[in-house]
C-alpha angles and dihedrals in degrees: 000000000000088000090061091057091046092053091046091050092049092048091050089049090052090049092049094051091045093052091045090052093049093048092047091049090050091052092045123178129100095328090060092048091049102042107019096090093041091054091049091051090047091051094049091046092050091048090052091048091049091051092047093051091046092051091049091049092049092048093050096042114115117234 
């Protein structure tokens, strides 16, 4: 059951970074130029981590 919470936490983190990126892009300006790419890299990294954890949980799940 701990895996369920880990996946939920990772998905919420992805959503948080995604929303932050969208808001920052909407505001624009220097903040977007400075942090936009970093937020995109963080989002993609978190998505990859979430998929990796999900795959590991599915592989280790007992039938």
